[in-house]
N, C-alpha and C positions, 0 to 999 in steps of 0.2 A: 443470554442471547448468543447465538453463534457468531464468530468473527471470521472473515475471509480476507485474504491478501489479494489485492487486485494490482497486477503489474501493468502499468500503462506508460506508453511513450508520452513525453511532455506535450506533444502537439496533437494528441488524439482528439478527434471530434466526436468519438463514440462514448466518452466518459459518462455523460448524463444517462445514456441508455443502460450502461452497466450498473451505475449507482441505483437507478430506478428498479432494475431487476433484483438487485440485492435487497432493497427496501421491501419489495413485494414478498420476498422470501423470508423477511424478518432477520436478515443478517447484517451485522455491523461490518463496515468496510474499513480496512486499512489500505490506503492507496500508496503504492510504491512507484516512483518515477525516477528517471535518470538525472533530473535537475532538482535541486532543493526548492521547496515551496517557501514563499515568504511567510506562510502561515504555519510552518512546521514547528516553530518554537511555541506557538499557541496551542497546537494540537499534537503533541509528541506521540500519543498513542494511536493517531489516525493517519499520520503521514510519515513516509520513510523514503530516504534517498538511496538509490542503488546504482552502481556502475554496471549496466546491462552488458557491457563489453567483457566483463570478467565474471563468468558464472560461479566460479569457486568462491570468490570474495562475496558475491551476492548471497550465496547459500550460507556462508558463515554469518553475514550481517543479519539475514533473516532469522537464523537460528538464535542468535544473541537477542534479537528483538523479541522473538516468540518466548524466550525464557523469562522475560520480564512482563510481556503483554501477550498472553496466549492467542494464537490464531489457529 
């Protein structure tokens, strides 16, 4: 199954729409947000915390994540 990385602000009201679209396409979703989710420890392969204010650090974090869990 293909996996995609969805970058979302913590307060987005559109998240369900994006997740539904990914499900229709048969894609597994990794959600990245700027605030840690309380569920991140329970779903380390599906949730990722990024500091959107620092794109270089985001890129390195995503690359390290993808090396362990391809997206």
